N, C-alpha and C positions, 0 to 999 in steps of 0.2 A: 369359506373362511381361510384366510392365509396366515401362515406362521408369523409373518411380519406384523399382523394385527395383534396377535397374542403377546409378542415380545416387545412391541413398540415402547420406547424409542430405540431399543437396541436391535440392530440388524441381525437376522438369523445367523449369518456367517460369523459375525463377531461373537455371538453367543456360543457357537460351536467351538471357536478357536480359543476364547479367553475365559469362559465360564463353565461350559459343560464338563462335568467330571472333576472340576478343580476347586470350586468354592461355592458357597451359597450366595444368592442374589435375590433382591426383592424389588418390586415395582410398586410405587405408591399410586393410588387411584388419582386420576386427573381431577382437578377442582370441579366439584359438582357432579362427579361420577361415582360416588360411593355405592350406588346401586347397580353398577355395570354387570355384576354377576348374578343378579336376582333370577335370571332365567335358567340358571343351572339347577337349582333345587330350592325348596321353600320349607318353611315350618309346616305348611299345610300338607306337603308331600310326606314329611316325617310323621305327622299325626295320622294321616290316612293309612299309611303302611302299618304302623304299630297297632292301630285299632283293628285292622284286618289280621289279627294275631295268628289265626290258623294258617294263613298263607304267607305270613311274614317269616320265611325260613332263615333269611340272612340278617341276624341281629346279634350284635356282640356288646359286651359291657366291660368297661375298664375297671381295674382294681377289684376284680371279683374272681374267685377261684372257680375251677370247673365244677366244684360241689355246690356252687351258688351261695358262697359266703364271702363277705368283704375281705379282700386280701391284696395288699399292695404288690405290684409287680406281676399280677396275673390278669387273665382275660377269660371271661365266660362267653361261650358261643352256643346259641340256641340249637343249632343242628347237632353239634358235637356233644353238648352236655344236656340240654333240654330238661333240667330239673327246676326251672323257675317258671312260675305262671305269669300271665300278663299283668296281674295285680302286683306280683312280687317285683317285676321289672319297673313298673310305674312307681312303686314306692321307693325303690332305690334311685330312680331318676329324680324324683322329687327331693331326695336327700343328697344329691350331689354327685352321683355316679354318671360319668359320661357314657353315651351310647354311640356305637359305630354301626353304620348301615353299609356293608360292603356290596360290591357289584351293582352300583347305581348307574353305570354308563349307558344302560338302555332305558332308563326311567324318564329321561328328557332328551329332546333333540339336540339341545346345546351341549350336553355332556358327551353325547355320542360324536358330535361334530368335532369337539376339541380333541378327543382321543384319536379320531381319524386323521385330523390335521397333523398332529405330532407324529403319528405312525408313518404317514406319507412323506413328511418333510424332514424328519430327524432320524438318526440311526437307532431307532427304538423298535422293540417288539410290541405286542398287543397291550394296550393300556387298560387299566382298571380304575374305576372311580369309587372311592370310599367316602362316606359322609361322616364327619366327626361332629358330634352334637353334645353341647353342654348346656345345663339349665341355669347356672349361676356362677358367681365369682368363686375362684379356687376350687372349681369342680374337680373331682378325682379323674385324672387321666393316666397316661402311661409313664413309667420310670424313663430316665434317660436311655436312649437306645439308638441303634443305627440300622438302616434299611438296606436291602439288596436291590433296590429299584431307584430309578431316577424320579424324584418327586416334585410335583408342582401343586402348591397349596393355594386354592382360590378362596379368598375370605369373603363369604357371602354376607354374613351378618355377625356383628359383635367384634370385640377386640381380643386378641391373643398375644400373650408374652411368650416369645420364643427364646430359648437358651441353647447355646452351642458349646460343645466340649471337645477336649482332646485328651488322650491318655497321658498320665504322668510318666516321667522318664523310666520309672520302674515297671510301668505297664499294668499296675495293680489298681489304680484309681482314675477318676475323671477330674479334670480341671476345667472350670468354666472359662471360655475364651471370649464370648460375646453375648449380648442380649439385645433383642429389639422387640418393639411392640407394633403389631400390625392390625389394621382395622378393615371395616367393610370396603370392598373394592380393591384391596391390595392383593398382590400375587407374590408368592415366595417359591423359589427353587432350591431344593436341597439335594446335593449329589449323593450317589451311592457311598455308603460307609461313613458319612458324617454324623457324629453323635449329636443328638438334640432331644429337647423336651419341651413341653408346652404348659402354660398356666392360663386358663380362661380368666378374663377380667370381668366377666358377666356372661349372660347367655350368648352362645356363639354357634354358628353353623359354618363349617369349613369343608370344602371339597378337596380331597387328596386325589389327584389324578397322577398315577404312577406307572412306570414302564420298565419292563425287563429289557436286557440287551436284545438287539435285533436278531431274530431267527432267520432262517433261509426263506421262510414263507409266512406271510401274515394271513390270518383267517378271520377278519373282521366281518361279522354278519351285518347285512344292510338293515337300515331302518325303513320300514314300509309305510306308505300312506294307506291306512285302513278305512278311512271314511271321507276324506276331503274330496276324493275323486268323484264319488257319487253325489256329494253336496253340490259340487260344481255342475254336474250334469243336470241336477234338479233346477238350479238357477238358470241354466241355458234354456230349459224347456219352458220355464215361466216367461 
């Protein structure tokens, strides 16, 4: 995979010079290609992971306190807090709390390849892929915030309304500066430090692939072929 494929029709050099670190930018899906990110992750991946609750260590929930109580502006984490059962999380999910699945970059070959492509061809450190999942319109997400990473949001399924903000002159409040709606197959870039928030317009599945500044050395583990090699050998023997 080449960076020029991911950023098309913008040339990577133009992206580096005119967009990277300066402003948000979005790419609409080409006509007939709203499914172009389907191979990144799926609702079936999501369901299989959460049903395997004992081994699903990396699960977070928006608008939920560490104590496991609904609370705006907070985030519950299974590893850190661990006080909600599988049934509790399912109930909150059904009632509109969004779920985040962090560290998905090794769950599919496509996510790994996207991370690896950006790391090798952009001034980025190691990438991480988080999956943002909502079950209905106006599902509870996160309050307006800014990140310390370069973020690329791949819209796999559903529509999301994105709002962008800047600090008021006195620095005490946020003022909305722009609003866009993105759909399946669209891609959004958000630079470090840009205030933003989301509002799902229905069920949605969005992959956030984000990167720290480039370190001296990258340590991206390989993806191995664990079974196709012997399947091929069996076919040859036949």
